[in-house]
C-alpha angles and dihedrals in degrees: 000000000000091000092051091048092052091049091051091050090049092052093048092049093260096284112151091189092078110104115255119239113245093247092052092049091051092049090051091050089049091050091052091048093051092049091051091048091050089055096042097049098063091041088055092048091053089048091049090058089064102029104027131243093307088090086076092056126220131293090248091056093062111105119228121214 
């Protein structure tokens, strides 16, 4: 994704002021979410070793959107 973003900026002259297309914005948000989840997962595993599996919450606690 980063490569595609860099190529798009190069084609547009590198201006970041150009409005992002909705699909590009959503892909960027997804990329950020995946990065955050990848960091949170191992941290929760480490925490669960000291505090138990309750650090993951319950199925009922997961919000649906």
